[in-house]
C-alpha positions in Angstrom: 1.8 -15.8 9.0 -0.2 -15.0 5.8 -0.1 -11.2 5.2 -2.4 -11.4 2.1 -5.3 -10.2 4.2 -3.5 -6.8 4.3 -4.0 -6.4 0.5 -7.7 -5.9 0.9 -8.7 -2.3 1.3 -11.4 -2.7 4.0 -9.0 -4.6 6.3 -6.3 -1.9 5.9 -8.9 0.9 6.5 -10.1 -0.9 9.7 -6.5 -1.4 10.9 -5.8 2.3 10.4 -8.6 3.1 12.7 -7.6 0.5 15.3 -4.0 1.8 15.2 -5.2 5.4 15.7 -7.4 4.4 18.7 -4.6 2.3 20.3 -2.1 5.1 19.9 -4.6 7.6 21.4 -5.2 5.2 24.3 -1.4 4.9 24.9 -1.1 8.7 24.9 -3.9 8.9 27.4 -2.3 6.4 29.6 1.0 8.2 29.5 2.8 5.3 27.7 3.4 7.5 24.6 4.0 11.2 24.5 2.1 13.6 22.1 5.3 14.0 20.1 5.9 10.3 19.5 2.3 9.4 18.6 2.4 10.8 15.1 5.7 9.0 14.5 4.2 5.6 15.6 1.1 6.2 13.3 3.4 7.1 10.5 5.3 3.8 10.9 1.9 1.8 11.1 0.7 3.5 8.0 3.9 2.8 6.1 3.8 -0.8 7.1 0.2 -1.2 6.0 0.9 0.6 2.7 3.5 -1.8 1.5 1.0 -4.6 0.6 -1.2 -2.2 -1.2 1.6 -0.9 -3.3 2.7 -4.4 -4.1 -0.9 -5.3 -5.2 -1.1 -2.2 -7.4 2.3 -3.0 -9.0 1.3 -6.5 -9.8 -1.7 -5.3 -11.8 0.3 -2.8 -14.0 2.1 -3.7 -17.2 5.5 -2.2 -17.4 6.0 0.3 -20.3 8.9 -1.8 -21.7 6.5 -4.7 -22.4 3.9 -2.3 -24.0 6.6 -0.6 -26.2 7.8 -4.0 -27.4 4.3 -5.2 -28.2 3.5 -2.0 -30.1 6.8 -2.2 -32.0 5.9 -5.8 -32.9 2.4 -4.8 -34.2 3.8 -2.0 -36.2 6.5 -4.4 -37.7 3.8 -6.8 -38.8 1.8 -4.0 -40.4 -1.3 -4.5 -38.3 -1.8 -0.8 -37.5 -5.1 0.6 -38.5 
């Protein structure tokens, strides 16, 4: 199963709404209690947040690489 679709924000926002509606329906039908519903939603939100965090992390340059690049530029004397 390809989970890359979860990395797109509109899909996650849509799924949050669907999850909230399903949990509300389950509470209404008596399948879930009012005390369990927030826990179920928290788990759903945590699962949907993982791909978003990984996408954000993939677009960030670690500081160690930046520090090494700056040190190399200073060493070569290319500073302004």
